N, C-alpha and C positions, 0 to 999 in steps of 0.2 A: 504492499500500499504507499501509494506517496501523498506526502507533505509537503505543503508551502512552508517554505524557509526565507527570511528577510537576514541577507546578509555583511555586514556590514564590516569594513576595516579599515586600518591607516598606517599604513607604510612607510620607512622612513626615508625610503633611498629609491630613485626615481629607478633603475632598472628590473629591483623586483617588486617597486609598484605595478609595471608596465604588466611581466611578466604575472600578478596575481588575477590582476583586472583579465588578461589575455587566459586564463586557465577558468575563470568565474564565467566568459562567455562565453564558454562553453556546458555551460550549466544550468543557467538563467537568464533573464534579461536584466538589464540595467537600469535601474530607478531613479536615481540618483550618481553625481562623480563614482564616490566612494561606498555605494549601497545598490545591492542587487538582490532581487524575487526569484529565488530557484524551488520547482516541486520535483524533491528528491524520496530517495525510499532510503530507508538505513544503508543500506549498503551503500548507496551513492555519497550518502553524507561524511561516510569512513574510508571511500575513495576520496572524496574530495579532500577530507581534512588529512591524510597521508598525504595526497601533490603539494598543498596549503607551506605542511610543514617542511619541505623536503627542503622550499627556498625562501619562508618567511625565517627573520631573524627575532632573536629572542628580545628587542625594542620593539615590536612592531607587534600589532592589532590586531583580531579577529572577532568578532561577535557573528554567533550565530542564532535566532529570535525564531523558535519554533511560530510559524501563526495555524490559527484555526486551517480547519479541514474546506471549508467552501472559500474562495479569495476574490473579489469585487475589485473590479477590475476598473472599473471607471461609475464614482457616485453621483 
C-alpha cells in the first residue's frame, strides 16, 4: 500500500543539493524549492532513505512527513 509523504530537506553544499533534488524528482513532484510530495510504499521509503544517506552529510537535514491516505491536489 502506498502512502503520501511530504519530504523537505536542507543541504548545505551545492553539489549534494542537486543530487538530492535529482533523486527526489524520481520519486515524486516538487512542491517548493526544497519540498517534494511523493506517494511511496514502505519499501520505497527504505530505498529512498538509503539512496539519500549515501550522499548526504551529517550537517544536512531531511524530514519525511507521512500524510493522510487521501491527498487533495487543489482545494
